[in-house]
C-alpha positions as CSV (number, residue, x, y, z in Angstrom):
1,X,48.9,-61.0,23.3
2,X,49.0,-57.5,24.6
3,X,45.8,-55.9,25.8
4,X,45.1,-52.4,24.3
5,X,42.7,-50.1,26.1
6,X,40.4,-48.4,23.9
7,X,39.5,-44.7,24.6
8,X,36.3,-44.2,26.5
9,X,33.5,-43.3,24.1
10,X,32.1,-40.8,26.6
11,X,35.4,-39.0,26.9
12,X,35.5,-38.3,23.2
13,X,34.7,-34.7,22.4
14,X,31.2,-34.3,21.1
15,X,31.0,-33.0,17.5
16,X,29.3,-29.6,17.4
17,X,26.6,-29.4,14.8
18,X,26.7,-26.2,12.7
19,X,24.3,-23.6,14.0
20,X,21.4,-22.7,11.7
21,X,21.2,-19.1,10.7
22,X,18.1,-17.6,12.4
23,X,16.6,-16.3,9.2
24,X,13.1,-15.6,10.6
25,X,14.5,-13.7,13.6
26,X,16.6,-11.6,11.3
27,X,13.6,-10.9,9.0
28,X,11.6,-9.8,12.0
29,X,14.2,-7.0,12.6
30,X,14.4,-5.8,9.0
31,X,11.1,-3.8,9.1
32,X,12.2,-1.9,12.3
33,X,15.5,-1.1,10.7
34,X,13.9,0.3,7.6
35,X,11.4,2.4,9.6
36,X,14.3,3.9,11.6
37,X,16.2,4.7,8.4
38,X,13.2,6.3,6.8
39,X,12.4,8.3,9.9
40,X,15.9,9.6,10.2
41,X,15.9,10.7,6.5
42,X,12.5,12.3,6.9
43,X,13.0,13.8,10.3
44,X,12.5,17.5,9.3
45,X,9.1,16.6,7.8
46,X,8.2,14.6,10.9
47,X,9.1,17.5,13.3
48,X,7.1,20.0,11.3
49,X,4.1,17.8,11.0
50,X,4.0,17.1,14.7
51,X,4.3,20.9,15.3
52,X,1.1,21.5,13.2
53,X,-0.8,18.8,15.2
54,X,-0.3,20.7,18.5
55,X,-2.5,23.5,17.4
56,X,-5.3,21.4,15.7
57,X,-8.8,20.6,17.0
58,X,-8.5,17.2,18.5
59,X,-12.0,15.8,17.9
60,X,-11.5,16.2,14.1
61,X,-8.0,14.5,14.4
62,X,-9.5,11.6,16.3
63,X,-12.1,11.2,13.5
64,X,-9.3,11.2,10.9
65,X,-7.5,8.5,12.9
66,X,-10.7,6.5,12.9
67,X,-11.1,6.8,9.2
68,X,-7.5,5.7,8.8
69,X,-8.2,2.5,10.8
70,X,-11.3,1.8,8.7
71,X,-9.1,1.8,5.6
72,X,-7.5,-1.4,6.8
73,X,-10.9,-3.0,7.1
74,X,-11.8,-1.9,3.6
75,X,-8.5,-3.3,2.3
76,X,-9.3,-6.6,4.1
77,X,-12.7,-6.8,2.5
78,X,-11.3,-6.1,-1.0
79,X,-8.7,-8.8,-0.5
80,X,-11.3,-11.3,0.6
81,X,-13.3,-10.4,-2.5
82,X,-10.5,-11.5,-4.8
83,X,-10.7,-15.2,-3.8
84,X,-13.5,-17.7,-3.4
85,X,-12.0,-19.4,-0.3
86,X,-12.8,-17.9,3.0
87,X,-9.6,-16.3,4.5
88,X,-9.0,-16.2,8.3
89,X,-10.5,-12.8,9.3
90,X,-8.2,-11.7,12.1
91,X,-5.0,-12.7,10.3
92,X,-6.3,-11.0,7.1
93,X,-6.9,-7.8,9.0
94,X,-3.5,-7.9,10.7
95,X,-1.8,-8.6,7.4
96,X,-3.4,-5.5,5.9
97,X,-2.1,-3.4,8.8
98,X,1.4,-4.9,8.4
99,X,1.2,-4.5,4.6
100,X,0.5,-0.7,5.1
101,X,3.9,-0.4,6.8
102,X,5.7,-2.5,4.2
103,X,4.1,-0.4,1.5
104,X,5.8,2.8,2.8
105,X,9.2,1.1,2.9
106,X,9.3,-0.2,-0.7
107,X,8.5,1.6,-4.0
108,X,5.5,1.1,-6.2
109,X,3.3,-0.8,-3.8
110,X,5.8,-3.8,-3.8
111,X,5.7,-4.0,0.0
112,X,2.0,-4.6,0.3
113,X,2.0,-6.9,-2.7
114,X,4.7,-9.1,-1.4
115,X,3.1,-9.4,2.1
116,X,-0.3,-10.3,0.7
117,X,1.1,-12.7,-1.9
118,X,3.0,-14.5,0.9
119,X,-0.2,-14.5,3.1
120,X,-2.3,-16.1,0.4
121,X,0.3,-18.8,-0.4
122,X,0.6,-19.6,3.3
123,X,-3.2,-19.9,3.4
124,X,-2.9,-22.7,0.8
125,X,-3.6,-20.9,-2.5
126,X,-1.3,-21.8,-5.4
127,X,1.2,-19.2,-6.5
128,X,-0.6,-18.7,-9.8
129,X,-4.0,-18.1,-8.1
130,X,-2.4,-15.8,-5.4
131,X,-0.8,-13.7,-8.2
132,X,-4.2,-13.5,-10.0
133,X,-5.9,-12.4,-6.8
134,X,-3.2,-9.7,-6.3
135,X,-3.7,-8.4,-9.9
136,X,-7.5,-8.4,-9.4
137,X,-7.1,-6.3,-6.2
138,X,-4.9,-3.8,-8.0
139,X,-7.4,-3.5,-10.8
140,X,-10.4,-3.1,-8.5
141,X,-8.6,-0.5,-6.4
142,X,-7.6,1.5,-9.4
143,X,-11.1,1.3,-10.9
144,X,-12.6,2.4,-7.6
145,X,-10.3,5.4,-7.2
146,X,-10.9,6.5,-10.8
147,X,-14.7,6.0,-10.5
148,X,-14.8,8.3,-7.4
149,X,-12.5,10.8,-9.1
150,X,-14.8,10.9,-12.2
151,X,-17.9,11.2,-10.2
152,X,-16.5,14.2,-8.3
153,X,-15.2,15.8,-11.5
154,X,-18.7,15.6,-13.0
155,X,-20.4,16.9,-9.8
156,X,-17.8,19.7,-9.3
157,X,-16.3,20.5,-12.7
158,X,-14.7,23.8,-11.7
159,X,-13.4,22.7,-8.3
160,X,-9.8,21.8,-9.4
161,X,-7.4,22.8,-12.1
162,X,-5.9,19.4,-13.0
163,X,-3.2,21.0,-15.1
164,X,-1.6,22.3,-11.9
165,X,-0.8,18.7,-10.8
166,X,1.7,18.1,-13.6
167,X,4.7,20.5,-14.1
168,X,4.8,22.2,-17.4
169,X,6.5,20.2,-20.1
170,X,6.0,16.9,-18.2
171,X,3.0,15.6,-20.0
172,X,4.8,15.0,-23.3
173,X,7.6,12.9,-21.8
174,X,5.1,10.9,-19.8
175,X,3.1,10.1,-22.9
176,X,6.3,9.1,-24.8
177,X,7.4,6.9,-21.9
178,X,4.0,5.2,-21.8
179,X,4.0,4.6,-25.5
180,X,7.5,3.2,-25.4
181,X,6.6,0.8,-22.6
182,X,3.6,-0.4,-24.6
183,X,5.7,-0.9,-27.6
184,X,8.3,-2.9,-25.7
185,X,5.7,-5.0,-24.1
186,X,4.0,-5.7,-27.5
187,X,7.4,-6.7,-29.0
188,X,8.2,-9.1,-26.1
189,X,4.8,-10.7,-26.5
190,X,5.1,-11.0,-30.2
191,X,8.8,-12.2,-30.5
192,X,9.5,-14.1,-27.3
193,X,7.4,-17.2,-27.1
194,X,8.1,-18.1,-23.4
195,X,7.0,-14.7,-22.3
196,X,3.9,-14.9,-24.5
197,X,3.1,-18.4,-23.1
198,X,3.5,-17.2,-19.5
199,X,1.4,-14.1,-20.0
200,X,-1.4,-16.1,-21.7
201,X,-1.3,-18.6,-18.9
202,X,-1.5,-15.9,-16.2
203,X,-4.4,-14.1,-18.0
204,X,-6.3,-17.3,-18.3
205,X,-5.9,-18.0,-14.6
206,X,-6.8,-14.4,-13.7
207,X,-9.9,-14.4,-15.8
208,X,-11.0,-17.7,-14.3
209,X,-10.5,-16.3,-10.8
210,X,-12.5,-13.1,-11.7
211,X,-15.4,-15.2,-13.1
212,X,-15.4,-17.4,-9.9
213,X,-15.6,-14.5,-7.5
214,X,-18.2,-12.6,-9.5
215,X,-20.3,-15.8,-9.5
216,X,-20.7,-15.3,-5.7
217,X,-22.5,-12.1,-4.8
218,X,-20.9,-11.8,-1.4
219,X,-17.4,-11.9,-2.9
220,X,-18.3,-9.4,-5.6
221,X,-19.8,-7.0,-3.0
222,X,-16.7,-7.3,-0.8
223,X,-14.4,-6.7,-3.8
224,X,-16.1,-3.6,-5.3
225,X,-17.5,-2.3,-2.0
226,X,-14.0,-2.4,-0.4
227,X,-12.4,-0.9,-3.5
228,X,-14.7,2.1,-3.4
229,X,-14.6,2.5,0.4
230,X,-10.8,2.4,0.6
231,X,-10.0,5.7,-1.4
232,X,-13.2,7.3,0.0
233,X,-12.0,6.7,3.6
234,X,-8.5,8.0,2.7
235,X,-10.1,11.2,1.2
236,X,-12.3,11.5,4.2
237,X,-9.2,11.5,6.4
238,X,-7.7,14.5,4.6
239,X,-11.1,16.3,4.8
240,X,-11.2,15.8,8.6
241,X,-7.6,17.0,9.0
242,X,-8.5,20.0,7.0
243,X,-11.4,20.7,9.4
244,X,-9.1,20.3,12.3
245,X,-6.7,23.0,11.0
246,X,-9.4,25.3,9.6
247,X,-8.7,24.8,5.9
248,X,-11.2,27.1,4.0
249,X,-11.9,24.6,1.2
250,X,-15.2,22.7,0.8
251,X,-15.1,19.0,1.8
252,X,-16.0,17.7,-1.7
253,X,-13.2,19.9,-3.2
254,X,-10.6,18.5,-0.7
255,X,-11.7,14.9,-1.5
256,X,-11.4,15.7,-5.2
257,X,-7.9,17.2,-4.7
258,X,-6.9,14.0,-2.8
259,X,-8.1,11.6,-5.5
260,X,-6.5,13.7,-8.3
261,X,-3.2,14.0,-6.5
262,X,-2.9,10.3,-5.7
263,X,-3.8,9.4,-9.3
264,X,-1.1,11.7,-10.6
265,X,1.5,10.5,-8.0
266,X,1.0,6.9,-9.1
267,X,3.3,7.7,-11.9
268,X,6.2,8.3,-9.4
269,X,7.3,4.9,-7.9
270,X,8.7,6.2,-4.6
271,X,8.3,4.1,-1.3
272,X,4.7,4.7,-0.2
273,X,4.7,7.9,-2.2
274,X,6.9,9.5,0.5
275,X,7.8,13.0,-0.8
276,X,5.8,12.8,-4.0
277,X,2.5,12.4,-2.3
278,X,3.1,15.4,0.0
279,X,4.1,17.6,-3.0
280,X,1.1,16.5,-5.1
281,X,-1.4,17.0,-2.3
282,X,-0.1,20.5,-1.5
283,X,-0.3,21.5,-5.1
284,X,-3.8,20.0,-5.4
285,X,-5.1,21.7,-2.3
286,X,-3.7,25.1,-3.5
287,X,-5.4,24.4,-6.9
288,X,-8.6,23.8,-5.0
289,X,-8.4,27.2,-3.4
290,X,-6.5,26.7,-0.2
291,X,-3.7,29.0,1.1
292,X,-0.3,27.5,0.4
293,X,1.0,27.7,4.0
294,X,-2.2,26.1,5.5
295,X,-2.3,23.5,2.7
296,X,1.2,22.5,3.6
297,X,0.3,22.2,7.3
298,X,-2.8,20.1,6.5
299,X,-0.8,17.7,4.3
300,X,2.0,17.2,6.8
301,X,-0.5,16.6,9.6
302,X,-2.4,14.2,7.5
303,X,0.7,12.2,6.6
304,X,1.7,12.0,10.3
305,X,-1.7,10.4,11.1
306,X,-2.0,8.1,8.1
307,X,1.7,7.1,7.6
308,X,4.1,7.9,10.4
309,X,2.0,7.0,13.5
310,X,1.0,3.6,12.2
311,X,4.4,2.8,10.7
312,X,6.1,1.6,13.9
313,X,3.3,-0.6,15.2
314,X,2.8,-1.8,11.6
315,X,6.4,-2.8,11.4
316,X,6.1,-4.6,14.8
317,X,3.0,-6.5,13.5
318,X,4.9,-7.4,10.3
319,X,7.8,-8.9,12.3
320,X,5.3,-10.8,14.5
321,X,3.5,-12.2,11.5
322,X,6.8,-13.4,10.1
323,X,7.8,-15.0,13.4
324,X,4.5,-16.7,13.7
325,X,4.7,-17.9,10.1
326,X,1.5,-16.2,9.1
327,X,3.4,-14.7,6.2
């Protein structure tokens, strides 16, 4: 017999396991890349806005920044009011700050909705209940904004020419588009059984959630108090920036202009309203009696404080929350 030496097991080359793609690390960098892209595209607006800030009265600007920070608290209160379970307070507030940055990077409020939907599911709520909570938040926020707008219109009926917010000839196409959308939705619900079944199931869940939170006074107070405070604080920020730059328009008229402009711009699904909000606010302030040049300066300075300054730290917070698996 001939002895055959087997190769040493330790000498055999180790098999390399395939590396996992660092998905979370990549997702952490996506918000920063989007912020950089939006900033480059909007750089002329940024430069002009910062130029207006240099000549403003700083105490009023600091007050506007404080009102902006309180909007995240109001949003957190409203989010807590949409669910019966107690959400972790600090993570909820950080999520609203991060959702604000995400909202300015995706159209139609999709950024904030996606961030909050993920946060609720990570907190242990089923997807159906998380979606119902998101729908309840959107409904409450819209109702709160419209209630404030209606109250100011009743109190100051001649303060604003609402027709100036919509270009001539646009109202007809908007109404036709809305009617067509309603007709298509009705046809889908009538003819497509799976769609009807899904919609009925969602509405049943949403109504159940709404009844549950309104059965607890603390949750109902958080829901409706936050939904009223959120647009009121946003309008207060514009009023304070107007004071900083010497805008000769009464505070209530500026608030009315803000609420009317944001209600009108909801029809334009741009990321965070970038571009459309500025145009609508300028038109609304001019309709309220402000000089065009000064109204432009106020709007640009306001958007710097409320959008551009928080965007980078908001994107960093969003990346950190993704890395920490909070969302």
